C-alpha positions in Angstrom: -0.2 0.0 -0.1 2.9 2.6 0.6 4.6 1.8 -2.3 1.3 2.5 -4.6 0.7 5.6 -2.1 3.9 6.9 -3.1 3.6 6.2 -6.9 3.4 9.8 -9.1 0.9 8.1 -11.4 -2.1 5.9 -10.5 -2.4 2.8 -12.3 -6.0 3.2 -12.9 -7.2 6.6 -14.1 -11.1 6.0 -13.6 -13.3 3.6 -11.1 -14.6 1.2 -14.1 -10.8 0.4 -15.2 -9.7 -0.1 -11.4 -12.7 -2.7 -11.3 -11.8 -4.4 -14.5 -8.1 -4.8 -13.1 -9.6 -6.3 -9.8 -11.6 -8.4 -11.6 -8.6 -9.8 -14.0 -6.5 -10.4 -10.8 -9.3 -12.4 -9.3 -9.9 -14.7 -12.3 -6.1 -15.1 -12.8 -6.0 -16.2 -9.1 -8.9 -18.6 -9.8 -7.4 -19.6 -12.8 -4.3 -20.6 -10.5 -6.4 -22.6 -8.0 -8.2 -24.6 -11.2 -4.9 -25.9 -12.5 -4.0 -26.8 -8.7 -6.7 -28.8 -8.7 -6.4 -30.0 -12.2 -2.8 -31.5 -11.4 -4.3 -32.9 -8.2 -6.7 -34.7 -10.2 -4.2 -35.7 -12.8 -1.4 -36.9 -10.4 -4.2 -39.5 -8.9 -5.0 -40.8 -12.5 -8.5 -39.7 -12.1 -9.9 -39.5 -15.7 -13.5 -38.9 -13.9 -16.0 -35.7 -15.0 -14.3 -33.8 -12.3 -11.3 -33.3 -14.5 -13.4 -32.2 -17.7 -15.4 -30.0 -15.1 -12.2 -28.2 -14.0 -10.9 -27.8 -17.8 -14.3 -26.4 -18.8 -13.8 -24.1 -15.5 -10.2 -22.9 -16.5 -11.0 -22.4 -20.4 -14.1 -20.2 -19.2 -11.8 -18.2 -17.1 -9.1 -17.7 -19.8 -12.1 -16.4 -21.9 -13.1 -13.9 -19.1 -9.4 -12.9 -18.6 -9.0 -12.0 -22.2 -12.0 -10.4 -22.6 -10.8 -7.6 -19.9 -7.5 -7.3 -21.7 
């Protein structure tokens, strides 16, 4: 917080841009968590619908991130 407060230029110039950045960061964090779940399922050798559901969820998050770029 201190580093951000001491910057000369703000990262976001309006509220909508700030909200977009926060959503993107949240989606990226969620994508990382989903990838961790995918890795755990694959290590167990599980080929159930859980893996397919996780892959679909990850793809949806990727599309949401790209839409915010």
